[in-house]
C-alpha positions in Angstrom: 10.3 35.4 8.0 9.1 32.3 6.3 12.3 31.9 4.2 14.1 28.7 5.3 11.4 27.9 7.8 9.0 25.6 5.9 7.8 24.4 9.3 4.6 23.1 10.7 1.7 25.2 9.5 -1.8 24.6 10.7 -4.8 25.8 8.8 -8.1 26.7 10.5 -9.0 23.0 11.0 -5.5 22.2 12.3 -5.4 19.4 9.9 -1.7 18.5 10.3 -1.6 18.7 14.1 -0.7 15.1 14.2 2.5 15.8 12.4 3.9 17.7 15.3 2.4 15.5 18.0 1.1 11.9 17.9 -1.5 9.9 16.2 -2.9 9.4 12.7 -2.2 11.9 9.9 -5.6 13.3 8.7 -6.3 14.2 5.1 -5.0 17.7 5.2 -6.3 20.6 3.2 -4.5 23.6 4.6 -1.4 22.5 6.5 2.3 22.3 5.6 5.1 20.2 7.1 8.7 20.5 6.0 10.6 17.2 5.9 13.8 18.5 4.4 17.4 18.1 5.3 18.3 18.8 8.9 14.7 18.9 10.1 14.2 15.3 11.2 13.1 15.6 14.8 11.6 19.0 15.0 10.0 21.8 13.1 9.5 25.5 13.8 5.9 26.7 13.7 4.7 29.4 11.3 1.6 31.5 12.0 -1.8 30.1 11.3 -2.8 30.6 7.6 -5.3 33.2 8.6 -2.8 35.1 10.7 0.1 35.2 8.1 0.7 38.7 6.9 1.3 39.5 3.3 5.0 39.8 3.6 5.4 36.4 5.4 3.2 34.7 2.9 5.1 36.1 0.0 8.4 35.1 1.5 7.0 31.6 2.2 5.9 31.2 -1.4 9.2 32.6 -2.7 11.2 30.1 -0.7 9.0 27.2 -1.9 9.3 28.4 -5.5 13.1 28.5 -5.2 13.2 25.0 -3.9 11.0 23.8 -6.8 13.3 25.6 -9.3 16.3 24.0 -7.7 14.9 20.5 -8.1 15.5 18.8 -11.5 12.6 16.5 -10.7 9.4 16.9 -8.7 6.9 14.2 -7.7 3.5 14.8 -6.2 2.1 12.1 -3.9 -1.0 11.3 -1.9 0.0 10.2 1.6 -3.6 9.4 2.8 -3.5 6.6 5.4 0.0 7.1 6.7 0.4 7.8 10.4 3.2 9.9 12.0 5.6 7.0 12.5 5.3 6.0 8.8 5.7 9.6 7.7 8.9 9.9 9.8 10.3 6.8 8.2 9.2 8.0 4.7 11.0 11.4 5.0 14.2 9.7 6.2 14.1 7.4 3.2 13.5 10.3 0.8 16.3 12.3 2.4 18.7 9.4 2.0 17.9 9.4 -1.7 19.1 13.0 -2.1 15.6 14.5 -2.0 13.3 16.2 0.4 9.6 15.6 1.3 7.2 18.5 1.8 3.6 18.3 2.8 2.3 21.5 1.4 -0.7 23.8 1.6 -2.3 23.3 -1.9 -3.2 27.0 -2.1 0.4 28.1 -1.4 1.8 25.4 -3.6 -0.3 26.7 -6.5 1.1 30.2 -6.0 4.7 28.9 -5.9 4.2 26.8 -9.1 2.6 29.7 -10.8 5.9 31.7 -10.4 7.9 29.0 -12.2 8.1 28.0 -15.9 6.8 24.5 -15.1 3.6 23.2 -16.6 0.3 24.0 -14.9 -0.4 21.1 -12.5 -3.0 23.0 -10.3 -5.6 20.3 -10.9 -3.4 17.8 -9.1 -2.9 20.1 -6.1 -6.0 18.9 -4.4 -6.5 16.7 -1.3 -3.5 15.5 0.7 -0.3 16.4 -1.2 3.2 15.3 -0.4 5.8 16.9 -2.7 9.2 15.1 -3.4 11.9 17.5 -4.6 14.7 15.5 -6.1 18.0 17.4 -6.2 20.5 14.7 -7.3 18.8 12.0 -9.2 15.3 11.2 -10.7 15.5 7.5 -10.1 16.6 7.3 -6.5 13.7 9.3 -4.8 11.1 7.5 -7.0 12.6 4.2 -6.1 12.7 5.1 -2.4 9.1 6.1 -2.4 8.0 3.0 -4.4 10.0 0.7 -2.1 8.5 2.3 1.0 4.9 1.9 -0.5 5.5 -1.8 -1.0 5.9 -2.2 2.8 3.1 0.2 3.7 0.0 -1.0 2.0 0.8 0.8 -1.3 1.0 4.2 0.4 1.8 6.8 -0.5 0.8 6.8 -4.2 2.2 8.9 -7.0 -0.1 11.6 -8.4 2.3 12.8 -11.1 5.9 14.0 -11.8 7.6 16.8 -13.5 11.0 16.3 -15.3 12.6 18.3 -18.1 9.7 20.7 -17.9 7.3 17.9 -18.9 4.5 16.3 -16.8 4.7 12.6 -16.2 1.7 10.5 -15.3 1.7 8.2 -12.3 2.4 5.1 -14.4 5.4 6.8 -16.0 6.8 7.7 -12.5 6.3 4.0 -11.5 8.3 3.0 -14.5 11.2 5.4 -13.5 11.1 3.8 -10.0 11.8 0.4 -11.6 15.0 1.6 -13.4 18.4 0.7 -12.0 19.9 3.2 -9.6 22.7 5.5 -10.7 25.3 3.4 -8.9 24.0 0.2 -10.6 24.1 1.9 -14.0 27.7 3.1 -13.4 28.6 -0.5 -12.4 27.0 -1.8 -15.6 28.8 0.7 -17.7 32.1 -0.1 -16.1 31.5 -3.8 -16.7 30.6 -3.1 -20.3 33.8 -1.1 -20.8 36.0 -3.7 -18.9 34.9 -6.6 -21.1 36.3 -5.3 -24.4 39.5 -4.2 -22.7 39.9 -7.7 -21.1 39.3 -9.3 -24.5 41.9 -6.9 -26.1 44.5 -7.6 -23.4 44.0 -11.4 -23.9 44.4 -11.0 -27.6 47.6 -9.0 -27.2 49.0 -11.5 -24.8 48.3 -14.3 -27.2 49.9 -12.4 -30.0 53.1 -11.7 -27.9 53.4 -15.4 -27.1 53.3 -16.5 -30.7 
């Protein structure tokens, strides 16, 4: 069964072989690698694309669809130029932000997206595609990927994002990445609430001392 096993899947050209071994990550067309929670150091292989039977493929697409539906925000990226070491560091950074990173067969990703109510983004599912599924926060995974890119020659790059059933262009996702994190916003809000209370307490104390 492919459900829960978004593992390392090689197409006919074995484009993502480097993900499971060593070396440079080629520009993939057909492979998939799951970088989700609990799968840091190993991945379980699925059959080659040409050998997947219909039931396995349907289960695989269904599982990917469910993950997409579960995520309030989705970002598509182009990871061209990143090697295995960099990809390992990237997926750890994304996981720490409450998201997961999938390198997806474009053909299967198109099928999964077609089964959701999200906008049609099939034109962006071309070339190397890394998918960020954010489950907790829209800002944190965008910021994590943006910060990572600053230290890795501007790689990966955003293709687009989807949030609130609307497509965001790359520059809009970049803008989200520059927003304060949720923790910082909470601190700012707490500070804003504390200031009036402190002023009120001071005024009351002055009134009592009169």
